[in-house]
N, C-alpha and C positions, 0 to 999 in steps of 0.2 A: 392139474391135468392127470388123467389116468396114466398108469405106468404099465398097463397090460402089454405084453409082448406081441408084436405083429406076427400072425401065423406064417406069413411068407417072408418075414425079416425085412420087408420093404422099407418100413418107416421107423425102424428102431433108432437109427441114428438121429432122425429128426426129433423124435420124442425125447431122446436124451438131451439134445441141444436146447430145445425150448423149455424143458423142465429145469435146466440149469444154465441159463444164458450167461451167468457170471463165469462159466467155464470156458467161454470163448476167449481165444488169445491168438496171437500171430501164428502159434504152432497148431492151433485148432481153428482154421479159417472158416469152417462151416460144414455143410453136409451136401454130399453129392451121391446120387444113386441112379442106376439104370434098371429098368424092369420091363419085362414083356407085358403087353396089355392084358393078356389072359391071366397072368399071375396077379396083376393089380386087381382085376375083376374078382378073382378067386379070393384074395385076401379081404376085399370089401364084403363079399358075400358071407364070409365066415364070421363077420362082426367087427373087424378092425375099423374103428370110426375114423381115424386119420386117412386110411386108405379109401373109405367111403367118400370123404371130402375130396380127396385127390381125383377119384374116379368121376364123381359128379362134375367137378370143375373141368376136367379134361374132356368130358362128354358134351360140354356146352357148345363146342365149336367143331363141326365136322371138317375133314373126315377123321375117323378114329384110326390111330396109327398102329403099327405092329408092336412098337415099344415106345416107352416114354422115358425121359430123363428128368430127374428132380435136382434142383439146385437151390440151396438155402444159404444165403450169405448175410453177414451183418449189415444192418442199415446204419452207416456211419455218417457223421457230419464233420466238416473240416473247420477247425478253429483258426483264429487269426495267426497263430504261431506256426501254422502248417501241419499241426498234428491231427491225426484222425481220432475222433471220439465216438465210442460205441454208444448208441442210443438205447440199447436194450431191446430193439426190434430187429426182425430178420426179413429180408426180401426172399420170398418163396416163389420160385418159378417152376412151371412144368413145361418142358420143351417137347413139343410134338410137331406136327406141321406148322402150328402157330407157337408163339411164345406166350404162355398163359401165366399171368401173375395174380397172386392172391393178396388181398388187402383187408383191413378192418372195414366192416360195413359202416356207411354213414347214416343208416336209418334207425340206429339205436338197438338193433338186434345183438344178442350176446356173442362174444368171441373172446375166449381167454387165450388164444394164441398170440404171441408177441409179434403181430404184423403191423406194418406202417399204415397210416390212413391213405385213402385215395388221394392221388396228386390233385391238388386244388385247381391247378392251371389246366387240367384236362377233364374236370368234372362235367363241364358243359359240352356234351357231344351233339347238341341240337344244331339246327340250321342257323338260329340266331347267333349262337356262340361262334360257329365257323365263319359266318359273314363278318362278325365284329373283328375277329382275328385277321382275316384276309384284308379287310378295310384298313386296319392299322398298318399292316405290312406294306400295302400299296402306297399309303400316304408317306411312310418313311422312305420308300424307294423313290417316289416322285420328287421328294423334297431334297434328298441328299446324294443320290447316285448319278453322277454325271454320265457314266457309260450307258446306263439304262435309259437316259433321257436325251441321248445324242441322235439327232435327225439330220437329214440333208439340209443345207442352207435354205432358209425361207420356209421350213416346214416344222410342225410340232405334232403332238399326238392328236390334236383336233383337226389338223388339215392334211393328214395322210390319206392316200387314196383308199377307198373301200374296194374289196374284192369284187369280181364280176357279179357274184351273187352272195347274199347273206340272208340269214333268217332275221326277220323283223319280229322281235319278241315283245316290244313295247310300243305299239302303234300310238301316235299322238291323239287319236280320237278316243282313246281310253277303253275301247271294247276288249282289249287284251288278247285278241285272237292271234295265233301264230301263223305266219305266212312266209313264203319265199319271195325275197325282194331282189329283182334284177336291176342293178344300179346303172346309172347313165355314166358315160365317159367323163372322167374328172370328178365324180362324186367323192366327197371326203367325209371323214368322221371317225369316231372311236368305235372299236368293236373288239370282241373277245373271240378267240379261237379255241376249239376243243381238240385235244389229242386223245385218241381212244383206240382200243383194240376191237376189231370187228367181231372176233369170236367165231364159233361154229355157225351160229345163226346169222343170216344176213340182216343188217340193220335196215331201218327205214331208208329208202333211197329215192332219189329223183331220177326219173327215166324220161325218155321222149314222150311216153304216154301220160306220166303223172305231172310233168312240169307245169302244165296249164292249170291243173287243179291246185297244186301247191302254191301258185301265185295268188290264188284267192284265199285259201285257208288250208292249214294242215291240222287235221283232227288230233286233238291232244291224246285221245284214247289209242291212237296208232303209234304214238311216239314212244320209243324204248325208254326204260327207266333212267339210264345214265344220261340220255339226251334231255329228259324232263328236268333232272336235277341240275344239269348245266344251264338250262334255260332259267330255272329259278334263281341260281346264283347270279347269272348275268343281270336279271331284273333287279335283284336285291343290291347289286353293286351300282345300279343306276346307269347301266349301259344298254343301249337300244338294240345293237346288232350282235349276232353270234354267227360264226362261221363253222360249219361241220362238213367235212369232206363228202360224206355219202349223200348229203342233201344239197350241197352247193355246187357239185360237179355232176353233170348228166352221165350216169354210170354206163349206159349202153350207147354212148356217143363217143367213138374213139377220137374224133377230131376235137371235141370239147375237152376230153381228158388230156390230149396231147398239148392243147393250149394252156391248160391250167397247171399241169405238173411243173413246168418251169417257173410258174408264178408262186410256188410254195415259198420262195425266198421272201418276196414282199408280203405275202399273206401272213406268215408267222412272225416275221421281224417287225411288221407294222402293227400287229395286234397289241392292244393295251396289256392284256394278260393272256396266257394260254392256260386253260383249265385242263389238267391232265388226270384222266381216270386211271391213275397209276395202279391202284389195288384191284381193279375190276378184272378178275380172272375170266369171267363169263362174257366179257365184251360189253356191248351196249345194253344188254338185258340186266346187268347188275346195277346196284345203286352206289352213288357217291357217299351216302350217309348210312353205312351199315351200323347195326347195333352190336357193338363188341363188348358190352358190359352186362354181366349177369349177377345174380345173387344165389348162393347155394346154401341150403340149410340141411344139416343132418340132425334128426331129433335124438333126444337122450337126456341125461341128467348130468350136467346141463346140455342143452342143444348147442350146436356149433354153427354159426353163420359167417360166411366169408363173402366178400365182394370179389368177383372174378372178372378179369379183363384180358382180352387177347391183344397183344401188342406186336407190332412189326418193326423191322429195322428201318433206319432212315433210307431215303431214296438214293443215297450214295452207294448202296449195295444193290445192284440190279439183279443179283441172283434170286432174290425173293419177289421180284416184280416182273412177270412175263412181258408186260407192256414195254419196259425199258430194254428188252432184248430184241426189239423189232427194228428193222432197218429204217422204215419210214419214220418211226418215232425218234430214232437217233437224229435224223435231220431236223425234225420238228423241235426237238429239245435244244439243238445248237442254234437254230434260227430265232427262237423266241427270246424276247427281251426279258420277260418275267414269266415264270411258270408257277402255278398253284397246284401242287401235287395233293391229291386226295388219297392218303395212304390207308393202312389198316385201321388205325384208331386215331390218327391225328393228321393235321395239315402240315405239309412241308413247303417252304418257299425257296425258290431258286431264281436268282436274277444274275446279271452279269457281274455283280460285285459281291453279293452276299447270299448265304443260304441259312434259313432259320427253320426251327421246328417248334411245335407246341410244348414238348415235354420239358424243355428248358429254354425259355425265351431269351435268356441272357447268353446262350451258347450259340456260336456260329460254327457249324461243322463244315469240313473241307469240301469244296467243289472239286470235282475231278480235274486234274491239271489240264488234260487235253480239252475239256469242256470250257474252262475259263479262257484259255489262251486263244481259242478260235472264235469267241463270241464278241470281242470288243469291236465296236464301230466308232469309238471316240478317236478323233484325229490326234489327241494327246497321248494315246496309248503307246506303249513300247512296241506293240506289234501293228502299228499303223502303216499306211502305204510308204512312208519315208524310211522304214526299217530296212535292214539289209535284205537283199533278194533271197539269200539262203534261208533266212528266218521264215519268209512266206512259203517257200518250197517245203520247209520242214513242217509247217502247220498242216499243209495239205496232205503230206505223207502220213502224219500221225492220225489225221482224220480218217484216211482210207484204211489204215491198220485197224482202227476200232470199228469202223463202219462194216468192213467185210466179215467181222465176227458176229454181226447181228443176223437175225432170221428174217426170211421173206416167205410169205405164203405162195407167191408166184415168183420163181427164180428169174423170169424175164424182166422183173421190176428192178433188177440190180443196177442198171444204168439210170433209169428214170428217177429212182428213189434218192439219188444224190444230186440231181440237177439243180435243186434250190440252193444247196450249199455251194455248188460250182458257180452259180450265177453271183452269189454274194462274194465268193472268193475272187472272181474276176473283177467285180466292181471295186473291191477294196484294196486288192494287193497285186494284181497282175498288170503288166504293161498293156496299154490299149491295143497294141498290135498282136497280143497273144491270142491264140485260138484254143478253145476247149475241144479236146479230142477224145471223147468217150472215157473220161476219167484221167486223161493225161493232158499235158499242156505243151503248146508248140514252143514256148520259150525255154522249156526244160525237158524237151522230148527224149533226148538220148538217156538222160538220167532216169526219167519216168519209165522207160522201157525195162529198166532193171528191177522188175518185180518177180516174186516167186510165191508159189503156193506154200502155205505153212501148216494148214490143217484141212481136214476133210469134211465137206458137206455141212459146215456150220451155217452157211447162208443158203442152203438148199431148201427145197420145198418143205414147208412145215406140215403138210398134209400127211396123214398116216398112209402107210403102204405105198409110198412113192420114193423115188430115188433121184439123185442129182443127174442132170444131163451131162454127158462128157464135155460138151461145149455149148455155151449159151449163144444166142444171136449177137452178131456184131463183129468187129475186126478182131482177129485172134491176137493181135499185138496189145490189145487192151485187157486189163484185169477184169473189166465188166463182163467178159465172156467166160471167165473161170468161175465155177460154182462154189469155190472154197475161199477160206480166209487167205489173205496175202500180206506180204510185207515188201517194202521197197529197200533196195540197197542204198547206202549213203551216197550222196551226190559226188563226193570227192573221189569215188572209185572211177567215175566216168572219164575216159580219155578222149577229149575232143580232137586230138591230133590224129588218131587212128580211125575214127568213124565220124561221118557227117551226114546230115539230112540233105538230100538233093531235091525232094519233092514231097508234097503232102496233098492228098485228096481227102478232105475231111469226111468222116462218116456222117450219115444222117442223124438228126437229133434223136429220133426214135427208130430202133431197129426191131422189127417183128419177124417171126419165123417166115412169114409169107414173102418178105422183101429180100431175103438173103439165101433162100434154099433152092430157088429155081435154077435149073441148069442153064437156062438161056440168059440169066442175069449177068451183066458185066460185074465181076467181082470187085473191081477197083472202085466203081461208083456205088455199088450196093453196100459194101462193108466199110469203105474207106481204105486208102492205101498210102503207105509211106515208102519212099524209095531211099535206100541207104547205100553209102559207099564206105567200104572198110576192108578189113582182113578177115579171112575165114578158113576154117578147116573143112574139107569136103569129105563126105562119107557116103555109105550105102546102107540102108536100113537092114538089120539082121535081127529078127525077133526070137530066133531059136539058136543062140550060140551054142557051139559044141561043149558038152560037159556041164551045162547049166542044170542044177538039181531041180526037180519038180517043185520043191518047196519055195524056191526063189520066185517062181511065177505068182505066188500068192503073197509075196512080201513087196509092198510098193517100192520102197527105197532100193532094195537089192535087185528087184526086177529091172527097174529103169536104169540103174547104174550098169547092170550087166548088158542091157541093150546098148547104152552109149558106148561102152568099151568095145563091144563087138562091132558096132556100126562104124566107129571112127578109127578102130584099130589102135587104141591107146592101151597103156599098161593098166592092169587092175589096181584100183585104189588111188589113181591119180586124178580122177574127176568125181564130182558130186553133182548128179543130175536131178533137179527138181522138176518133175513133169507137171504140166498144167492139167493132166487128166487124172481121174480117179484110178484106184488100183485095178489091174486087169481082172476081168471076171473069169470064171471057170471055163467058159466057152471060147475064151480068147479075145473077147471084146476089149475096147479101149486101148488098142495097141497104138504106139506112138506114130508109126508109119508102116505101110505094108512092106513086106520083104522086097528088096531090090529098088526101093524108091530113093531118090537122091535126097540127102540131108546135109545141112550146114551147121557149123558152130561159128556164129558171127561175133567177133570180139567186141566187147563194150568198154572194158577198162581193167585196171589192175589195182591191187592194194598199194596205196601210196606209201605205206610204212613197211619197208622191207624187213622181213624177219620179225614182225611185231610179236609173234607168240609161237616160236618154233616148236615148243613142247606139244602144242595142240595141232600142229601141221595146218595152219590157217590156209584158207583159200587165197591164192595169189592173184587169180584173174577170173573174170566172169564174162559170159557171152550168151547170146540168144541161140537156142536150138530151133532150127527151121526145117520144114519138109516141103518138097516141091509139089505143087498142086496143078501147075500148068507149065510144062517144060517149054512150049513154044513162046509163051508170053513172059517166061521167067518169073512167074508168080510163086511166092512161098507163103506158108502159114507158120505161125509160131506154135511150138509144141512144149516149150519149157525154157528154163534157164539152167545153165551148167557152170560150175566153178571148177577151175583147175588148181591143183595143189603145187604146180610147178609153173615157172615163167616160160612161156613158149614163144613170145613175140619178138624176141631179139632176132629179127630177120625171118621169122617163121610165118606161116600162113600165106594165102593167096589174096591178091587184090581182087575185089569183086564189087559189082553193083547189083543190088537185089531189091525187088519190090515185094513188100509184105502186106498181105490182106487179112 
């Protein structure tokens, strides 16, 4: 190999390493270098052949980054004695938006760089190869995984109910035309579900106008690429029916949507497999089978040819997969028995017991802990209905913690997008008498009220140039009306001796803006109302406390703590107030309550471990912060959760009965 120095000094370390691979040692673990894209292009233009290879390899896959990172590490093998043996080859990666790896070509073209050969288990990137792998994984799961094959008594995968509508992708008459099939009540069979991102462009949809035509035939030319690929995979797996939300739910029929959203539990949990278009950044217009392998040749004496492949991380890392950051998909992922992820360059399998990938079939990578623990339907599971009640409550709380960190295109979907999981949770773990109350449960209601906002607008509208609403439709005591990520306090903080539930008016299953904002609407029945008896501190809202610096009004935590201290007349630093509202805007919007309005701090419970961490001044007691919205009826709204750093309830507070809407 030539020893010419790189004009930009970019690849000198790489040249030195590959010219003398024997120099590698534990003290010389490889080569790493960062370079601006323009510097790399300049070095390539000046004649540096390694940089020409790097540039052409990195240019194979858009978009072009501002800078690139190079990483060259020894390709080792592990011997039986546990020692690592250097093979004389180096893994060379270019990290840009993708992870681009270079290999020796398998077509006989010359390459004197010490690169490893293409991984044989991922050489076949074709449809046939993918279907063969998926078929083997499915067979293994169906044969050995008891959790994945657990069904209600008297049912199996062939006798589960079909959804109300499915796509018939393999009609028995053999003509192969695609159509929408409206099933009869009690119809059973096997089907596959698709999990996908809609993207900026609307996918093909079923509407009141098109449903009649779609029942006859759906023109293949109108079907988006991701849908076509899913149809092909479904057919190749020998399954007749496929469920896709945009085609199997009438999109302009609110009643149909309201009926089908709660059925997501059975739709995804009863599907034989869920196909996940995990990599598809462009939504349904993208393909499940991208070509992520290229060949790059730089002429010269001798010429250099390398095989180039873009690789992505496993699906256990949602950071690189926008689909896995969506709230609806979070639910779909938890409900599905088996998921076949179509990633950047390989398939990933995820079921209730195992997770596999193509890059190393013998390796099982970890399933996210919250994912595994919430998906078991096997009565023999440690988290089955006969487990301790606290374990089931903890499952729901962990699900909500992760769910509220996901994104929604429409913030008002925050409640509906969790209904499927709620239905499953009710069936498997909750007492039959328990009511589902907009993200909370009647059998653990006091504890469930102890939630607080922890981050801002992570679940807000994903559309550009839009902002989170201060409060979403629904009962203010429910986290589904807060546009941000939330967490729940431990159940053992709740003190059932100082607060009790007197009455519950359940909220409607679906709350839309038109049903709760009318001034003539009865707030109790429109939102849902809970009546509580307990002890409270009373105060009067003061938004402009004397001496508050102007900068405090622009700092969420300091602003709301200052408001609480002024409104309740407590000493500075004794309370920490987590408001349900976004930070106040420059014009004074998003205030907790107007000046002069009655406010309450309703006690929920105390830290059961007294003096657990005095050095950090732990919160000793927590309570709901409420504001009066109807003095005559005694109705209040929740505006946040506040914690006290001192114990106040040894005879403190006033006995009160309050209705919260």
